[in-house]
C-alpha positions as CSV (number, residue, x, y, z in Angstrom):
1,M,34.5,89.0,84.8
2,Q,38.2,88.8,85.4
3,I,40.1,92.1,85.8
4,S,43.8,92.1,85.0
5,P,46.2,94.0,87.3
6,S,47.4,96.1,84.4
7,S,43.9,97.6,83.9
8,V,43.7,98.5,87.6
9,L,47.2,99.7,88.5
10,P,49.1,102.3,86.4
11,E,52.5,101.5,85.0
12,S,54.3,103.6,87.7
13,A,52.6,101.7,90.5
14,R,53.5,98.3,89.0
15,R,57.1,99.4,88.7
16,L,57.2,100.6,92.3
17,A,55.7,97.3,93.5
18,A,58.3,95.4,91.5
19,W,61.1,97.4,93.0
20,C,59.7,96.9,96.5
21,V,59.8,93.2,96.0
22,V,63.4,93.4,94.8
23,V,64.4,95.5,97.8
24,L,62.7,93.0,100.2
25,V,64.4,90.1,98.6
26,I,67.8,91.7,98.7
27,A,67.2,92.8,102.4
28,G,66.2,89.2,103.3
29,V,69.2,87.7,101.6
30,G,71.4,90.3,103.3
31,A,69.9,89.6,106.7
32,V,70.4,85.9,106.3
33,G,74.0,86.5,105.2
34,I,74.8,88.7,108.2
35,W,73.2,86.1,110.5
36,L,75.4,83.4,109.0
37,V,78.5,85.5,109.3
38,V,77.8,86.3,113.0
39,T,76.9,82.7,113.8
40,F,80.1,81.4,112.2
41,K,82.3,84.4,112.9
42,T,85.1,82.1,114.3
43,A,85.5,80.7,110.9
44,V,84.6,83.7,108.8
45,T,86.9,86.2,110.5
46,P,90.2,84.4,109.6
47,V,89.0,84.1,106.0
48,L,88.2,87.8,105.7
49,L,91.5,88.7,107.3
50,A,93.4,86.4,105.0
51,I,91.7,87.9,101.9
52,L,92.7,91.4,103.1
53,G,96.2,90.3,103.7
54,T,96.3,88.6,100.2
55,A,95.0,91.8,98.6
56,L,97.6,93.9,100.4
57,L,100.7,91.7,99.9
58,G,99.9,90.3,96.5
59,P,102.4,92.5,94.7
60,L,105.2,91.4,97.0
61,Y,104.3,87.7,96.4
62,R,104.2,88.3,92.6
63,R,107.6,90.1,92.8
64,L,109.1,87.1,94.6
65,V,107.6,84.7,92.0
66,A,109.0,86.8,89.2
67,L,112.5,86.3,90.8
68,R,111.9,82.6,90.1
69,L,111.3,81.6,93.6
70,N,109.1,78.5,94.3
71,R,105.5,79.5,94.9
72,S,105.4,77.9,98.3
73,L,108.6,79.6,99.3
74,A,107.4,83.0,98.0
75,A,104.1,82.7,99.9
76,G,106.0,81.7,103.1
77,L,108.3,84.7,102.8
78,T,105.3,87.0,102.3
79,C,103.7,85.6,105.5
80,V,106.9,86.1,107.4
81,A,106.9,89.7,106.2
82,V,103.4,90.1,107.6
83,V,104.4,88.7,111.0
84,A,107.4,91.0,111.1
85,V,105.4,94.2,110.2
86,V,102.3,93.5,112.3
87,G,104.4,92.3,115.3
88,G,106.7,95.3,115.1
89,A,103.9,97.7,114.9
90,G,102.1,96.0,117.8
91,Y,105.3,96.0,119.9
92,I,105.9,99.7,119.2
93,V,102.3,100.6,120.2
94,V,102.3,98.5,123.4
95,S,105.7,99.4,124.6
96,A,105.1,103.1,124.0
97,L,101.8,102.9,125.9
98,V,103.4,101.0,128.8
99,D,106.4,103.3,129.0
100,N,104.5,106.5,128.9
101,G,101.1,105.4,130.4
102,D,101.8,106.7,133.9
103,Q,103.3,109.9,132.6
104,I,100.3,110.5,130.4
105,M,97.9,109.8,133.3
106,T,99.8,112.2,135.6
107,S,99.7,114.9,132.9
108,L,96.0,114.4,132.5
109,R,95.4,114.7,136.2
110,Q,97.5,117.9,136.3
111,A,95.5,119.3,133.3
112,A,92.3,118.5,135.1
113,R,93.4,120.3,138.2
114,D,94.3,123.3,136.1
115,L,90.9,123.2,134.5
116,A,89.3,123.0,138.0
117,R,91.0,126.2,139.0
118,H,89.6,128.0,135.9
119,F,86.3,126.3,135.3
120,G,85.2,125.0,138.7
121,A,82.8,122.0,138.7
122,A,83.7,121.1,135.1
123,G,87.4,120.7,135.9
124,T,86.5,118.7,139.1
125,S,84.5,116.3,137.0
126,L,87.5,115.9,134.6
127,D,89.8,115.3,137.6
128,D,87.5,112.5,138.9
129,L,87.4,111.0,135.4
130,A,91.2,111.0,135.2
131,K,91.5,109.4,138.6
132,N,89.1,106.6,137.6
133,A,90.3,106.3,134.0
134,K,92.0,102.9,134.5
135,N,88.9,101.5,136.1
136,L,86.7,102.8,133.3
137,I,89.0,101.4,130.7
138,G,89.1,98.0,132.5
139,K,85.3,97.9,132.7
140,F,84.9,98.9,129.1
141,G,87.4,96.3,127.9
142,A,85.8,93.6,130.0
143,T,82.3,94.4,128.7
144,A,83.5,94.5,125.1
145,A,85.4,91.2,125.4
146,S,82.5,89.4,127.1
147,G,80.2,90.5,124.3
148,V,82.5,89.3,121.5
149,L,84.4,86.4,123.0
150,T,82.1,84.9,125.6
151,G,83.7,82.2,127.7
152,I,86.9,82.1,125.7
153,S,90.3,83.7,126.6
154,V,90.8,86.9,124.6
155,V,94.5,86.3,124.1
156,G,93.9,82.6,123.1
157,E,91.1,83.6,120.6
158,L,93.2,86.3,119.0
159,I,96.2,84.0,118.6
160,A,94.1,81.3,117.1
161,T,92.5,83.7,114.7
162,A,95.8,85.2,113.7
163,V,97.4,81.8,113.1
164,L,94.5,80.5,111.0
165,A,94.4,83.7,109.0
166,L,98.1,83.5,108.3
167,L,97.8,79.9,107.2
168,L,94.8,80.8,104.9
169,M,96.7,83.7,103.5
170,F,99.6,81.3,102.6
171,F,97.3,79.1,100.7
172,F,95.4,82.0,99.0
173,L,98.7,83.4,97.8
174,R,100.2,80.1,96.6
175,D,97.0,79.0,94.8
176,S,95.8,82.3,93.6
177,E,96.2,81.3,89.9
178,R,93.7,78.5,90.5
179,A,91.0,80.9,91.8
180,A,89.4,81.6,88.5
181,G,89.2,77.9,87.6
182,A,87.6,77.2,90.9
183,L,85.0,79.8,90.5
184,R,84.1,78.6,87.0
185,A,83.9,75.0,88.4
186,F,81.3,76.0,91.0
187,A,79.3,78.4,88.8
188,P,76.8,77.3,86.2
189,R,78.3,77.1,82.7
190,T,76.3,80.0,81.3
191,T,77.3,82.3,84.2
192,G,81.0,81.4,84.5
193,D,82.3,84.5,82.8
194,T,80.0,86.8,84.8
195,V,80.9,85.2,88.1
196,E,84.6,85.4,87.3
197,A,84.3,89.1,86.3
198,M,82.4,89.9,89.4
199,A,85.0,88.2,91.6
200,R,87.9,90.0,89.9
201,R,86.2,93.4,90.2
202,A,85.4,92.8,93.9
203,F,88.9,91.6,94.7
204,G,90.3,94.5,92.6
205,A,88.3,97.0,94.7
206,V,89.6,95.4,98.0
207,E,93.1,95.4,96.6
208,G,93.0,99.0,95.7
209,F,91.5,100.0,99.0
210,M,94.1,98.1,101.0
211,R,97.1,99.4,99.0
212,G,95.9,103.0,98.9
213,T,94.9,103.0,102.6
214,T,98.3,101.5,103.6
215,V,100.2,104.2,101.7
216,I,98.1,107.0,103.1
217,A,98.3,105.6,106.6
218,L,102.1,105.4,106.4
219,I,102.4,109.0,105.2
220,D,100.0,110.2,107.9
221,A,101.8,108.3,110.6
222,V,105.3,109.5,109.5
223,C,104.1,113.2,109.3
224,I,102.3,113.1,112.6
225,T,105.2,111.3,114.3
226,V,107.7,113.8,113.1
227,G,105.5,116.7,114.2
228,L,105.1,115.2,117.7
229,L,108.8,114.5,118.0
230,I,109.6,118.1,117.1
231,L,107.1,119.2,119.8
232,R,108.6,116.7,122.2
233,V,105.3,115.0,123.0
234,P,105.8,111.8,125.1
235,G,105.1,108.5,123.2
236,A,105.3,110.2,119.8
237,V,106.3,106.9,118.1
238,G,103.5,105.0,119.7
239,L,101.0,107.7,118.8
240,G,102.2,107.6,115.3
241,A,101.7,103.8,115.2
242,L,98.2,104.4,116.6
243,V,97.6,106.8,113.7
244,F,98.7,104.2,111.2
245,V,96.4,101.6,112.6
246,G,93.5,104.0,112.9
247,A,93.8,105.0,109.3
248,Y,92.3,101.7,108.3
249,I,89.0,102.9,109.7
250,P,88.3,105.9,107.4
251,Y,87.2,109.2,109.0
252,L,86.5,107.8,112.4
253,G,89.9,106.2,113.0
254,A,91.8,109.3,111.9
255,F,89.7,111.5,114.1
256,L,90.1,109.3,117.2
257,S,93.9,108.7,116.8
258,G,94.4,112.4,116.1
259,A,92.4,113.4,119.1
260,V,94.4,111.1,121.3
261,A,97.7,112.7,120.1
262,V,96.3,116.2,120.7
263,L,95.1,115.3,124.2
264,V,98.5,113.8,125.1
265,A,100.3,116.9,123.9
266,L,97.8,119.1,125.8
267,A,98.2,117.2,129.0
268,D,101.9,117.0,129.0
269,R,103.1,120.2,127.3
270,G,100.3,122.6,128.0
271,W,97.9,124.6,125.8
272,V,100.4,126.1,123.4
273,I,102.0,122.8,122.4
274,G,98.5,121.2,122.4
275,L,97.4,123.8,119.8
276,W,100.5,123.2,117.8
277,A,99.8,119.4,117.9
278,L,96.2,120.2,116.8
279,G,97.6,122.2,113.9
280,V,99.9,119.3,112.8
281,V,97.0,116.8,112.9
282,L,94.7,119.1,111.0
283,A,97.4,119.9,108.4
284,V,97.9,116.1,107.8
285,Q,94.2,115.6,107.5
286,V,93.9,118.3,104.9
287,L,96.8,116.8,103.0
288,E,95.2,113.4,103.1
289,G,91.7,114.6,102.0
290,H,92.8,117.0,99.3
291,V,96.0,115.5,97.9
292,L,96.6,111.9,99.0
293,Q,93.1,110.5,98.6
294,P,92.6,111.9,95.0
295,M,96.1,110.9,93.9
296,I,96.5,107.5,95.4
297,Q,92.9,106.1,95.5
298,S,91.7,107.7,92.2
299,R,91.5,104.3,90.5
300,T,89.7,102.4,93.2
301,V,86.0,102.3,94.0
302,Q,84.9,105.7,95.2
303,M,82.3,105.7,98.0
304,H,80.5,108.7,99.5
305,P,81.6,109.6,103.0
306,A,78.0,108.9,104.2
307,V,78.2,105.4,102.9
308,V,81.5,104.8,104.6
309,I,80.2,106.1,107.9
310,L,77.1,103.9,107.7
311,A,79.2,100.9,106.8
312,I,81.5,101.5,109.8
313,T,78.5,101.9,112.1
314,A,77.0,98.7,110.9
315,G,80.3,96.8,111.2
316,A,80.7,98.1,114.8
317,S,77.2,97.0,115.7
318,V,77.8,93.5,114.3
319,A,81.4,92.7,115.3
320,G,82.8,95.7,117.3
321,I,86.3,96.9,116.4
322,L,86.9,94.1,114.0
323,G,83.7,94.9,112.2
324,M,84.8,98.5,111.9
325,L,88.0,97.4,110.3
326,L,86.3,95.0,107.8
327,A,83.3,97.0,107.0
328,V,84.8,99.4,104.4
329,P,86.8,96.9,102.3
330,L,83.7,94.6,102.2
331,T,81.6,97.6,101.1
332,A,84.2,98.4,98.5
333,A,83.9,94.8,97.2
334,A,80.1,95.1,97.1
335,F,80.4,98.3,95.1
336,G,82.8,96.5,92.7
337,V,80.3,93.8,92.1
338,L,77.5,96.3,91.5
339,S,79.8,98.2,89.1
340,E,80.4,95.0,87.1
341,L,76.7,94.2,87.0
342,R,75.9,97.8,85.9
343,D,78.6,97.6,83.1
344,R,77.2,94.3,81.9
345,Y,73.4,94.7,82.2
346,G,72.8,98.4,82.8
347,H,72.6,99.4,79.2
348,Y,69.9,98.2,76.9
349,E,70.1,98.2,73.2
350,E,67.3,100.0,71.3
351,A,64.7,97.8,69.7
352,P,65.1,97.5,65.9
353,G,63.1,100.2,64.1
354,S,62.5,102.2,67.2
355,A,62.7,105.9,66.9
356,P,65.3,107.8,68.9
357,P,64.0,109.8,71.9
358,H,63.2,113.4,71.2
359,S,65.4,116.0,72.9
């Protein structure tokens, strides 16, 4: 006598089993995808950076095209703008750190000695940490570089990645109008509309994240820089540039860059100025969280802070700092795809003749 599973397992158990199978399949596909990305990270990283750059600077490219410039010329000018902005920001950060590095270290040592007089062993430990800070930073940097770029020069790898990402961004901008046709050509005929809609929703989420984050990062950096200049904190411009870069890592980046600014103010100007710098950083964070985020990013994919933190942690474990930078926009793209699928398939029509549910 054959017994069917439906007569043994209740409906709830069969639904749970089906969902478990779905979760396992999704987890397996995700694990394989992550493995492929890590294995081919040399090729994948420039593609992802080029997509982020295309999403951020798409409006500038379209504005140039609207002025009746040739598409290749418009894409080239946009790439030149990227080089100018990124290079300028990098130069400001590096020059500020180089010019004020010794002064900051001296101030940290003095602050550690002051703490030693007031707190004894705790201050002595801080003094030892300040004296060996350069060695600690060197060891940490060497360990991180060896884990990510084994056997390859760090500078050479970064330059090659940047150049390749720039070239890819040029082609992505110039040929952006052909993207929908290419997706339809690769997708099966019956799923062409769905694939195109998912791609547009994912790119729109990344585009909204990049634009909103850039505006917020610029406002944060300007406000904190002005506050540090008023407080006469050394390296205020470089610290402001660090705040701008750190804003692309939500929550964690803002916390770390703000903490660095407060520590520099504390070490160089004393407790009073350090507390004022802390007040400036906290005021800017409150402005960002309660005013800028709701106003600027209200139309983008909204993610819970816990999801953002988990995404950053996962990205850091996979690809270090670069993974932290890419984790949130990729998660935003995934949320965009899920939103499109929910809009298309999440609502079922009632069967003809079925009675409405009782309230």
